[in-house]
Structures are given as C-alpha cells and as structure tokens.
N, C-alpha and C positions, 0 to 999 in steps of 0.2 A: 404733620403736613399731609394734605390729601393727595391722592394719586394724580389728579389733573395738574396740580401745581408742580409736583415732582417731575412730571412728564414735560411740562413747559420749561422748567428750569434745566432739565437734561437736554432738551432740544436747543435752548439758547447757548448752553456751554458747548455743545457739539458744533453749533454754527460758528461760534467764535473761534473754536479750535480749527475748524475747516478753513475759515477765512484767514487765520494766521498762517496756516500751512501753505495756503495758496499764495499769500503775499511773499513768504520766504522762498517758495519754489519759483515764483515769478522773478524775484530779484536775482536769485541764483542763475536762472536761465538768461536773464538780461545781461548779467555780468559775464557769463560764459560766451554769449554772442558778441559782446563788446570786445572781449579778449581775442576771440577768433578774428573779428574785423581788424583789430589792431595788428595781430600777427600777419594777416594777409597784406595790409598796407606796408608794413615793414618788409615783408618778403619781396613785394613788388619793387620797393625802393632799392633794396639791396641787390636784387637781380638786375635792375636797370644800371646801377653803378658798376657791377661786375661786367656787364655787357659792354658798357662804354669803355671801361678799362681794357677789356680784351681788344676792342677795335683800335683803340689808341696804341696799345702795345704792338699790334701787328704793323701799324704804320711806323712806329719807332724801329721795329726790326728791319723794315724795308729801307729806312734811311741808313741805319748802321751797316746793313749789307752793302748798299750802294757805295758808302764811304770807305768800306774796306778794300774796294777795288784799287788796283794800282793807278788807274786812270778813270776816276769817277766822272760820270756824265752830270756835270754841275747843274744844267737846267732841269734835269730829271730829279736831282737831289732837292733843288729848290721847290719843285712842285710837290714832292713828297713831304717836305717840311711844311708847306702851306696846308696840306691835308692833315698832317699831324697836329698842327695848331688848332684847326677846326675841331678835330676829335678831342683834343685836350680841353677845349671849352665845354664840350658835351660831358666830359668826365667831371669838370668843375660843377656844372649844373646838377648832375646826378649826386655828387657829393653833398651839395647843399641840402638835398632832400633827405639823404642819410642822416645828416646832422640834425635836421628838424624832427625826423621820426625817432631818433635816439636808439637806444639809451646813450648816455654820455660816454660810457666805456667803449662802445662801438665807434662813436665819433672819434675817439682818441686813436683807435686802430686805423681808421680811415685817414687820419692826419699823418700817421706813420707811412701809409701808402703814398700820400701826397709828397712827403719829404723825400722818400726813396725815388719817386718819379722825377722830382725836380733835380735831384743829384745826377740821375742818368741823363736828363735833358741837357744839363749844363755840359756834360762831356760830349754829347751829340752836337751841340751848338759849336763847341770848340773844334771838333773834328771838321764840321762843315766850314767854319771860318778859315781854318788852316788849309782846307782843300781849295777854297777860293783863292787864297794867297799863294798856293803852290808850295806851302811849307809842310814838309813831311817829317821834320825832326822829332816830333812827339807822337807821330801816328801810331807806332807800335805800343807805346806807353798808354796812350789814350784808348786804344782798342782793348787793351788788357783791363784798363780801368772801367770801360763800358761793360765788359763781361762781368766784372765783379759787381758793378752797380745793378746789372740785370738780375743777378742772383739775389741780391738784397731786396730788390723790388718784388721778385717772384715770391720770396719768403713773406714779405709784408702783405701781399695780396692773399697768400695762403692763410696767414693769420687772420686777415679780415674775413675770409670765407668761413673759417672755423668759428670765429666770434659771432658772425651773423647766424650761422646754424644754431648756435647755442641760444641766441636771443629769441629766435622764432620757434625754438623747442624741437628742432630736428637734429638731434645729437648722434644719430646712427651713422 
C-alpha cells in the first residue's frame, strides 16, 4: 500500500471515529439536558403543591382555632370555611400536576396526603355543623380527634416532601 492511500485511509478512519464520538457526546448532552429539564418541571410542580398545601393548612388551622372557642363567631367561621374550600381547590389542581409529572410512587404519597386531609376536613366540618346547632356534646372528643388527624396530615406532607426530594435528586 502506498503512503498516499494509507494517509487517506487513516484520515477516513479518524473522521469516522471523530463523528462517532461527536454523535455519542451530543446524545449524552441532550439526554442530560432533558433530565435537567424534567427535574426542574417536577421540582416546580412539587413546590406549587407544597405551597398550596401550606396555604390551605393555614386556613384549616384558622377554622379549628375559631371553633375551639367557647362561643365561636359563626359568620366568621363560615367565611373561613369558604376560604378553605377555595384553597382546597388549588391543592387539587396542584395535585393533578404532581400526578401528571410523576413518578407513580410520588403520586401515591400525594394520595396519602389527600386522604389525611380529607379525614381532618371531615372532623372540621362536623365541628362547624355542631357549632351551628349549638351542640357541644362531642366538641372535646372532636377537638382531640382533629389534633390527631393534624399530626397524621403533617406526617403525610413530610413523607411527600422527602419523596419529592428523592425524585428530583436533592437528598441532602
């Protein structure tokens, strides 16, 4: 083989190897960018959900505090309940995005938050209904149950936060 042909063959092999490396590098970079984009979208969805939960929980606390009074201001309680319902809708909307963004394991944890919140909401509604009726026979029992359900809800939200951190790769 003469030197010219060997040089041409060497240049061709080098070009193919360089092209192959560029393709692999480009795909790796594109995949890394896509993964970062996905993490950011998930992080944003999880943060919106946690923020909506926080706002709704503050509204729930205001209702429960008002209902613990010996003589609750019922029109004020009703206004607080209307605010709570509006905020609960925001939580539902944010939860739908969490479910869409996934993964399924995180959606399961969000579902546990939903159940814990519903359990607490039922106690709150019963307290409000009984306050409207002037019935205080179960008030102490329901207040204690509300405290227990708040602790369960807090743990479910904490579990969601930890699971979300794991999904987006922030485990510190």
